[in-house]
N, C-alpha and C positions, 0 to 999 in steps of 0.2 A: 504494500500500500504506500502510495507516494505521500510525502510530507506536504501538507497544504502550504506551509510557509515557504516552500521552494518556488512558488509561483509569485508573479508580481502583477499588480494592476496598473495599467497605463491610463492616466486620466483622459487623454484624448480618445483612446479606444473606448473606454467606458462611457464617455459622453455621447457616443453614437448609439448606445443600447437603450431603447425606451425602457425605463424602469417599471417593474411590476407594482401593482397596487398593494396595499397592506394585506388585503384579503388574498390576493393571488400568491404573494410570497409565503403567507402562512399555509396555504393549501399545498404549495410546492414542498415546503418543509415537512408537512404531514405525510405526503406521498413518499418522500425519501425515507422517513423514519419507518413507515409501514413496510416498504420494500427492503429495508436494511442495507441499502446501497444506493449510490448515485448511478443510475442506468446510463444516461447520456454522457459521453466524455466531455471534458473541458478542453476546448480548442486553444492552443497556444502557438505563439511565434517568437522564437528566441527568448523563451521564458516569460513572455508577456501574454496575458489572457486576451484573446480576441472574441471568444464566445463562451459563456458559462459563468458570468460574474455572479449571478444569483446562486448558482449551484456551489460556486467557490465559497461564498459567504456562509452557506449552510455547512459546508465541509469544515470550515474553520470553527464553527460553533459546535460541531459534533465530530471531534477528531477520530472517533471510533468508526465512523461511516466510511467505507472504502469508495474510492472513485478512480477513474482512469483519465489519462491525458493523451490527447492526440496532437502531434506536432505538425503544423502546416508550413509550407515553404512559400515565401513571398520575396519578390525582388527588391521591394522597398516598403517603407511605411505607408506610402500612398496606395500601393496594391493591397496592403492589409486593410486599409480603411475602405477601399472599394469592395473588398470581399465582405466586410462587416455590414456595410450599407445594403448590399444585395441580399445578404442572408437575412437581415432584419426586414427588408421590403417583402420578403416571401411570407412573413407572418400575416395572419388574417385579422388580428385584433388591433391594428394600428389606428390611431386617430388621424383625421385629415392633416393635422398639424405635424404629427410624427412622420407621416409619409412625405409631406412636403420638405421637411427638414432633411430626411435621409436622401431624397433625390438631389437636393441642393448640395449636400456634402459629397455624394457620389460624383456629381458633375465636377465639383471643385477638385476632388482627388484625381479624377480621370485626366483633367487638364494638366495637373502637376506630374502625373505619371507619364504622360506623353511628351513632356517638355524636354527640349534640348538634347544633349548627348546622353543617351540612356545606357551606354556601355560601361562607362567608368564608375568606380565605387562612389565617387563624389556625386555624380549625377543621380545615382540611384537613391541617394539619401536626401536630396533637396529638390525643390521646385525650380525649374529653369524659366527664364523670361521668354525665350523664343520657343515656340512649339513646333515639333516635327509634324504633328498632326494638327491641322487648324482647329480652333475652338468650335467653329461651326459644325465640323464633322463629328467632333466629340459630343457636342450637344445633341446632334441628330441621333447618334448611337444611344446615348442615355435615354432620350425621349422614346425611341423605339423599344428599348428593353422594358420600359415602365409603362408603355401604352399611353403616353401623354404627348402633347404638342411641344415644340421647341420653346415657345414662349413660356410655357408652364415650367420648363427646366430653368430658364433664365430667372423667372420670378422666384423659383424655389431656392436658387443660389443666393439671391438677395435676402430672402427670408432667413436662410440658415446663417448668413453673415450677421444679420441683425440679432438673431437669437443668441449667437455666441458672444457678441459684443454686450448684450444685456446680461448674460450670465457672468461675464468677466466683471462687469460693473457692479452687479448685485447678485451674488451667488444664490441659487435657488430659483431664479427667474426662468431658466430653461425648462425646468420641470412644470412650472405653472403654465407656461405657454403651450408646451407640447401635450400636456394633459387636458388642455381646454379650460383650465380653471380661470385663466386670463385670456381674453380674446382680442388682442390688438389688431388693427387693420394692417394690411400689407405695407402701406405707406408709413404707419407708425413704427413698426418693428424694423423696417429698412432704414429709417432715419436714425436709429441708434448707432448703427455702424458708421454712418457718415458724420456723426457729431464728434466734437473733440472729446477725448477721454474724460476730462474733468467735468463735462456737462452730462455725461451719460447716466450717472446715478439719479440725478433729478429727472431726467427724461424717462427712465425706467419707472421711477416712482409715479410719475404722471400717467404712464401707460397702464400701470397695475391698479390705478384707482378704480373702485367699483363704478360701472356705468350708471348714470342716472336713468331711472325707469321713466319711460315716456308716459305722460298723463293719459288716462283713458279718454277716448273720444266721446263727446256728448252725443245724445240722440240726434240732435240737429245735424252734426257733422257726419254721422253714419248714414243719413238719408241720402239716397241716390238721386243725382240730378237727372231729370228727364232727358232722353236722347235728343241730340240736335236734329232739327228738321231741315231738310234740304230745300233750296230755293225752288219755287214752282217753275215749270217750263213756261216760256213766253207764249202769249196768246197767238192764235193763228193770224189775227188781224194786226199784230205788232209790226211797225214799220222796220225796214232794214237799217234805217238811220240809227246811229248810236244815241241813246238817251243820255242827256247831260247828267253828270254825277252830282248829287246833292247830299249835303250832310243832314241827316234827320234832326229835326229840332227837338222833339220829345217823343217818348213812347206813347202810343194811343192808349186811352183808357179801355180796359177790358171789362166786359159785362159780367164775366164769370172768372173765378180765381184760376191761375195757371197750375198751382200745385194742389194736390189733394189735401182736404182739411183734416182727414183722419187716416190713421194707418190702414193700409190695404183698401182704401176707398178708391174707386176708379177715377182716372184723370178726366176732368170735364172741360174740354176745350173744343169749340166748334171749328168748322173749316175756315171761317173768316179770321178767327184768332190765330190759327196756324199760319196763314198767309202773312198776317201782320208781324208775327214773331220772326218769321223767316226773313222778311224784307228788312226789318230793323237790325238784322245781324250784319248788314253790309254798310260800309262807310265809303266816303269819297276816296277815290284813288289819288295818290300823290306821287309825283315824280321824285326819284331819289336825287339828291345833290351831292356835291363833293364831300361835304362834311359828314353826310350819312354814310358814304362809302369808304371813309378812312378806316373803318373797322376791318374792311376786306384787306387793305394794305397791311395793317398790323397783324391780322390773323395769318396772312400768307407768310410774313416774316417769321412769326413764332412757329408756324408749322414746319418751315424749312429747318430752323435751328433744332427743333425737337426731333425731327426725322434724322438729321445728320448725326446728332448726338446718340440717338438710339442705334444707328448702324455702326458707328465707331465703337460703341460700348459692346455690342453683341458680336462684332467681327473685328477684333483688334488687329488682325493681320493686314487690314486695309492700310493702317498707318505704319506698318513695319516692312511689308513687301515693297520692293522698289517700283515695280510696275503699277501697283495699286496707288502708291504715294504720288507718282507722276500724274495718274489720272485724277486724283483728288486735287492736286495743284492746278491742273487744267480747268477743272470745274470752278475752283476758287477764283481763278483769273477771269473766267467768263462772267461770274457774278460781279466781280470788282469792276470790269469794263462797263457792264450795264449800269451799275450804281454810279459810276463816274459820269456817264452820259446823262443820267437822270439828275445828278447833282449840278451839272453844268447848266441845266435848264431852270434851276431854282433861283 
């Protein structure tokens, strides 16, 4: 029987294992004590546990319980992390947050595993800046393995970075987020990783605050609005000439109420009222002027900036590959030439 103290726990590896609930851990311990042994082996790499942390905890608590160890071979820590993530993603009882976190960590480790010169010992122990396999292909591979889209993988990576940053700032946050106890939005959790380290604890504290319950809707708010009535077709005798647009001065008085007086009472509106309601929905047409269309100019500029940043973030090889960089420079010059001509007119 192997000595439990001979094995070591790596915090980074353990952080990828979704922890069992108190009830699940107690049930596992009861099953092991009933069987008199730990049936499933503890998986290790270079003496570090990569799977079986809960079984290992029970083995240390009950030294008389025998267990076995299975040694696996990995080329690097990143390959070990990839295996851990894939192994955990095969579980059926993951929360959506746990699955998103594991996909994000798998993608991050896959990128590091594929980076740079992978033959030397130094390269196998660290993440390289230049990737032999483009990030886009790595993302496509991870997405296919997990049955999700590439955008989901990118978002999962941002989520995982935010969770890790929150855990580093306030230990215990990872468990709260992945268990669903705290439900921050994707933007909230991603903002933690982007914030300066000294600001992260306060940011995490704000995220973990209980959400204020929305006040219940009043009966008047719950009442459904009657469906809109389409404009009536023109009369057969209507002239082909366009009728001058007029701004209605006031709504005509109705002889009967538009909305039902009592719940489930049928709507009482005659045909003439329906026509009047429909006609009053239309207002005079107004031609747009330059001031009104400035929003289009601003929106177009913001859209271009957002799309460029998104592409550069998701496909970093665009800024590292020589041909891609030349193409980007050509597009930048084209935009600059246009803006210069426009500025000359102002």
